[in-house]
C-alpha positions in Angstrom: -0.2 -29.3 -14.6 -1.9 -26.0 -14.5 -0.8 -23.6 -11.8 -2.5 -20.7 -13.4 -4.8 -18.5 -10.7 -7.8 -16.0 -10.2 -6.7 -13.8 -8.4 -9.2 -10.9 -7.6 -7.4 -7.2 -6.7 -9.6 -4.4 -5.1 -8.4 -1.0 -5.4 -6.2 -2.5 -8.6 -5.8 0.0 -10.1 -3.9 2.0 -7.3 -0.6 2.5 -7.2 0.4 -0.7 -5.8 -2.8 -3.1 -7.1 -1.7 -2.2 -10.7 2.0 -3.0 -9.7 0.7 -6.4 -7.8 -1.8 -6.7 -11.1 1.2 -6.6 -13.6 2.7 -9.0 -11.7 0.3 -11.9 -11.4 -0.8 -10.9 -15.6 2.6 -12.0 -16.3 2.9 -14.6 -14.6 -0.3 -15.6 -16.7 -2.7 -15.9 -14.3 -6.4 -14.6 -14.6 -6.3 -10.7 -12.7 -9.7 -8.8 -11.6 -9.4 -6.0 -10.3 -12.2 -3.9 -8.9 -11.9 -0.1 -8.4 -13.9 3.8 -8.1 -11.1 5.8 -9.0 -11.8 8.1 -5.8 -8.0 8.4 -5.3 -6.3 5.6 -8.2 -6.1 6.6 -12.1 -7.3 4.4 -15.4 -4.1 4.7 -16.8 -2.7 2.5 -14.7 -4.4 -0.3 -16.4 -3.5 0.4 -19.7 -0.7 -1.4 -20.5 -3.2 -4.3 -19.5 -6.6 -3.4 -20.8 -6.5 -5.9 -23.8 -5.2 -8.5 -22.0 -8.0 -11.7 -22.3 -7.1 -12.9 -18.2 -7.5 -9.3 -16.8 -11.0 -7.8 -16.1 -12.2 -4.7 -14.6 -15.2 -4.2 -12.7 -16.0 -0.4 -11.9 -17.5 0.0 -8.2 -17.2 0.8 -4.6 -16.6 -2.3 -1.9 -18.8 -0.6 0.4 -21.3 -1.4 -2.0 -23.0 -4.8 -2.1 -23.6 -5.1 -5.4 -20.2 -4.6 -7.2 -20.3 -8.7 -5.9 -22.9 -9.9 -7.2 -21.3 -9.2 -10.2 -18.6 -11.1 -9.9 -21.7 -13.8 -10.1 -19.5 -15.6 -7.3 -16.5 -16.6 -9.0 -14.1 -18.3 -7.5 -10.8 -16.9 -6.4 -7.0 -18.5 -5.2 -6.1 -15.0 -4.0 -8.2 -12.1 -2.9 -5.8 -9.4 -2.3 -7.9 -5.9 -0.2 -6.1 -3.0 -1.2 -9.3 -0.7 -1.2 -8.7 2.8 0.2 -7.2 5.9 -0.1 -3.5 5.6 1.7 -1.7 8.7 1.6 -2.3 11.4 4.3 -2.9 13.8 1.2 -5.7 11.4 0.1 -7.3 10.2 3.3 -7.4 14.0 5.0 -9.3 14.9 1.8 -11.6 11.7 1.9 -12.0 11.3 5.6 -15.9 9.2 5.2 -14.8 7.4 2.1 -11.9 5.6 4.1 -13.2 4.9 6.9 -15.8 2.5 4.7 -13.6 1.4 2.2 -11.1 -0.1 5.4 -14.5 -1.4 7.8 -17.5 -2.1 5.5 -15.9 -2.6 2.6 -13.5 -5.0 4.9 -16.4 -6.8 6.0 -17.8 -7.6 2.2 -15.2 -8.3 1.1 -14.3 -11.4 3.8 -18.2 -12.1 2.8 -17.7 -12.9 -0.7 -14.8 -14.5 0.1 -17.2 -17.4 2.3 -20.2 -16.8 -0.1 -17.7 -18.0 -3.1 -15.5 -20.2 -0.9 -12.4 -18.4 -2.2 -9.4 -19.7 -0.8 -6.7 -17.0 1.0 -7.7 -13.4 1.5 -4.9 -10.6 2.3 -5.4 -7.5 3.7 -3.3 -4.4 3.2 -3.1 -3.2 6.3 -0.7 -0.2 7.2 2.4 0.6 9.6 -0.4 3.4 10.4 -1.6 0.9 13.4 1.5 2.0 15.5 1.1 5.5 15.2 3.9 7.8 16.8 5.2 4.1 17.6 7.1 4.2 21.7 8.7 1.2 20.7 11.8 1.6 17.9 11.9 -1.0 15.2 8.0 -1.7 15.4 7.4 -5.6 15.3 4.1 -7.0 15.2 3.6 -7.7 18.3 3.4 -3.8 19.1 0.2 -2.4 19.7 1.0 1.0 18.6 0.3 4.4 19.7 -2.3 6.3 17.8 -4.6 9.5 18.3 -7.7 7.7 18.0 -9.5 11.3 17.5 -7.0 12.9 15.3 -6.7 14.3 11.7 -4.6 10.7 10.8 -7.2 8.0 12.8 -9.6 8.0 9.9 -6.8 6.1 8.3 -5.8 4.5 11.1 -8.0 3.1 13.4 -10.3 2.7 9.9 -7.1 -0.2 9.4 -6.9 -1.0 12.4 -10.9 -2.2 12.8 -9.8 -3.9 9.8 -7.4 -6.0 10.9 -9.9 -7.1 14.0 -12.3 -8.2 11.3 -9.6 -10.6 10.0 -8.5 -11.9 13.0 -12.4 -12.7 13.8 -13.0 -14.0 10.9 -9.7 -16.2 11.1 -11.2 -17.3 14.6 -14.9 -17.9 13.5 -15.2 -19.3 10.2 -11.9 -20.3 9.5 -10.9 -18.0 7.0 -7.4 -18.2 4.7 -7.1 -15.0 6.4 -3.2 -12.7 6.2 -2.5 -9.3 7.0 0.2 -7.3 5.3 1.5 -4.2 7.5 2.6 -2.6 4.5 5.3 0.3 5.4 6.8 3.4 2.9 6.4 2.4 0.0 7.3 4.3 -3.4 8.3 3.9 -7.5 6.3 3.3 -10.1 2.6 4.1 -10.7 2.3 6.6 -8.0 0.3 10.2 -8.9 2.6 13.3 -8.7 -0.3 15.1 -6.4 -0.5 12.3 -4.2 1.2 14.1 -1.4 3.6 11.0 -0.1 7.1 12.0 0.7 8.9 10.5 -2.2 7.0 12.1 -5.1 7.1 15.1 -3.2 10.4 15.7 -3.5 10.7 14.6 -6.6 8.2 16.7 -8.6 9.1 19.8 -7.1 12.7 18.8 -7.7 12.3 18.6 -11.4 10.0 21.7 -11.5 13.2 23.4 -9.2 10.7 24.3 -6.8 11.0 24.9 -3.7 11.2 21.2 -1.4 8.7 21.5 1.1 9.9 19.4 4.3 7.5 19.5 7.3 9.1 19.4 11.0 13.4 19.8 11.2 14.1 16.8 8.8 14.8 14.5 11.7 11.9 12.8 11.6 13.1 9.1 10.4 11.3 6.7 7.7 12.2 3.6 6.1 11.5 3.2 2.2 10.5 0.1 0.4 11.0 0.2 -3.8 7.1 -1.4 -5.0 9.1 -3.8 -6.5 10.2 -5.2 -3.2 6.4 -4.6 -2.0 4.8 -6.3 -4.1 7.4 -9.7 -4.0 6.4 -9.5 -0.2 2.9 -8.9 -1.4 3.1 -12.3 -3.6 5.4 -14.4 -0.2 2.7 -13.7 1.8 0.4 -16.1 -0.3 2.2 -19.2 -0.2 0.4 -22.0 1.6 0.1 -22.7 5.7 0.2 -18.8 7.0 -3.3 -18.4 7.8 -3.7 -16.2 10.5 0.0 -14.8 10.4 0.4 -10.9 10.2 3.8 -9.1 9.1 5.3 -6.0 8.4 5.9 -5.5 4.6 8.4 -2.9 4.0 12.1 -1.7 4.1 14.2 -1.7 7.2 16.6 0.8 5.9 16.0 4.3 8.3 16.9 7.4 6.7 15.8 11.1 7.7 13.6 12.7 5.5 16.2 15.9 5.0 19.0 13.3 3.8 16.0 12.0 1.5 15.6 15.5 0.3 18.8 16.1 -0.3 19.9 13.3 -1.5 16.4 14.0 -4.8 18.1 17.1 -5.5 21.8 16.2 -5.3 19.8 13.1 -8.0 17.7 15.4 -10.2 20.6 18.7 -10.3 17.6 21.2 -8.8 18.0 24.4 -8.4 15.3 24.3 -5.5 15.4 25.5 -1.5 14.9 23.6 0.6 12.0 25.0 2.6 11.2 24.2 6.7 7.2 24.2 7.3 5.6 23.5 10.8 4.8 19.5 11.4 1.5 18.4 10.8 -0.7 16.9 13.2 0.5 13.2 14.7 3.3 12.7 12.1 5.3 10.1 13.6 9.3 10.8 14.4 10.0 7.4 13.6 9.7 4.8 11.6 11.1 1.5 10.6 9.8 -2.0 10.2 11.3 -5.3 12.6 11.3 -7.6 9.8 12.7 -10.5 11.9 8.9 -12.4 10.9 9.0 -11.7 6.6 12.4 -13.0 6.5 11.9 -16.0 8.7 8.4 -16.8 7.4 7.9 -15.7 4.1 11.9 -16.0 2.9 12.0 -12.7 1.7 13.4 -9.2 2.3 13.5 -6.4 -0.1 16.5 -5.6 -2.1 16.8 -2.6 -4.2 18.5 0.2 -2.0 17.1 3.8 -1.4 19.8 5.5 -4.1 19.0 2.8 -7.3 14.8 2.9 -6.1 15.4 7.3 -6.4 16.6 6.9 -9.7 14.1 4.5 -11.4 11.8 6.3 -9.6 13.2 9.8 -11.4 12.8 7.9 -14.6 9.0 7.4 -14.0 8.6 10.3 -13.5 10.6 12.5 -15.8 8.3 10.0 -18.6 5.2 9.7 -17.3 4.0 13.1 -16.5 7.1 14.8 -19.0 8.6 16.8 -16.0 
C-alpha cells in the first residue's frame, strides 16, 4: 500500500519549516515549499534541493499568483508557517508580518478550497496569550494582549489567522487544526534572529557580553526542534478537525538560569549584562500540554541541557564560531 503523501509547507525555508520538510522527506513523502527568504535562509534547503521529491517555489503567500503556479496540486497536508517569527524579525518587518498572517492565511485557505486539499495546519503562537494572567496557559485562555503595542503586529495577526481558520472550519467545513507553538530552539536557527537561546549561544561562543533584558527572573519554556516537529506531525493525524493545541515544552526556566547554563557549557568568559525589558515582554510563559498529551499522544522528550548541547554544536559547525 502506497502511503506517500503530498505536503505543502509555506515558509518551508525557515527554522521550523526546514526541519519539518526534512522530516517528511526522510519519510519518503513529496514536499513542496513556498518561501520568499524574507527572514529565512536558502541554505536550510541545501541538503535536499536535489531530492526528486522536493519542489521549491519562490514567492510571497500574500500574492495569489504564487498559488496559481501550483496548478491546483492536491495536498494531503498543508502547513502554513510563512511569517517572521522572532521579536527582532517582526519588529523589523511589521507590515509583512501582518500580511503573512492575514492575507497570506486567507490565500492559503482559498487554495485548500480550490485544490480540494485535505488537512490545513496553521502555525499560531504562544504570543496570542500575550503577557498571561493565567499560568500555565491552556488553550481555553483568551490571553492578555496589547493590541497597539510594538509586538501587536505579530500577536494580533496570529490571532486573526486563528479566526480565519476557525471561521473556515465552521463555514466551509475545512479540516483545519491550529498549533500554538511555544518557544523553540535547535538546528537551522539563524545566529542573528534575536531569539533568546541563539543570542546567548552566539554571545557566549564569541566571549561577548550575554545580554539579558529585565532582571532575568522572567520565565520561558523551551522546546527542542525535533520534539516540536513530532508534535506538528502528530497534529496531522485523523479526526482532529477544528482542534487548537499547544505544542511546546512545559519545563519552565528563568532566563538568567538559561544564560548561566549556556555560559558554563561553552566555558565562556562572557559577562552577564542586564538591560531594560522591552515593551510588553511576557513575564511568564509555560504551556498547559494536557490536550496535546491526550489527543496527540505526544509530549516533549529532549531536556533543555541535552538540547542546548546539540544546538551549541550546530552553531559551532554552521557558523564556525
